[in-house]
N, C-alpha and C positions, 0 to 999 in steps of 0.2 A: 665182319664180326667173327670173333673166335668162339668156337664151341668146344666142349670137352670130349666129344666123340662123334662119329658118323651118325649114330642113332639120334643124338641130341640135335645135330645139324639138320637132319631130314625131318625131325619132329617140329622144329622151330622155323625153318626157312622153306617157304612154299616153292620158291624157284629151285632150291637144291633138291627138294623132294620130287618135283616134277622131272628134273634132269635124271635123278637116280632111277626113278620108275620108267624112264625111257630106255634105260640100258637093258641089254640081254640078261636073262636070269643068271647065267653062269658068271657074268661079270659082277652082278650085284652080290652073289654069294661070296665071290673072292674079296670084294670090298668090305663085306661084313667081317671077314677074318682080320682085316686091318682096322677095325672099328676105332680103336683108341689112338690111331696115328693120323686120323682125318679130322681136322679142326675147322676148316674153312671150305667154301665152295670151290676155291681154287685148288686146294688139296684134293678134293673129290674129283674135279675135272682132270687134273694131272694124273692121278692114280687110275682113273677110268681109261684115259688115253693109253697109258702104259700097259694096262691089262689087255686092252683091245689089240695093241701091237704084238704083245706076247702070244695072244690067242691066234692071231693071223699067222704067226711063225710056228704055231703048234707047239709052243713051249709051256703052255698051261692047258 
């Protein structure tokens, strides 16, 4: 399902909310900055994975 923002996605999708809250706080904060570019759980998972990779490389 397509949502208009990350906020809307985690508000309406319990599995997305559960995944989002399982992430480290710094990753969640970063994803909130990209709020209007996350429309699906797949978007959320991809952006979270990218953020994790950048964090491991100490680029964020």
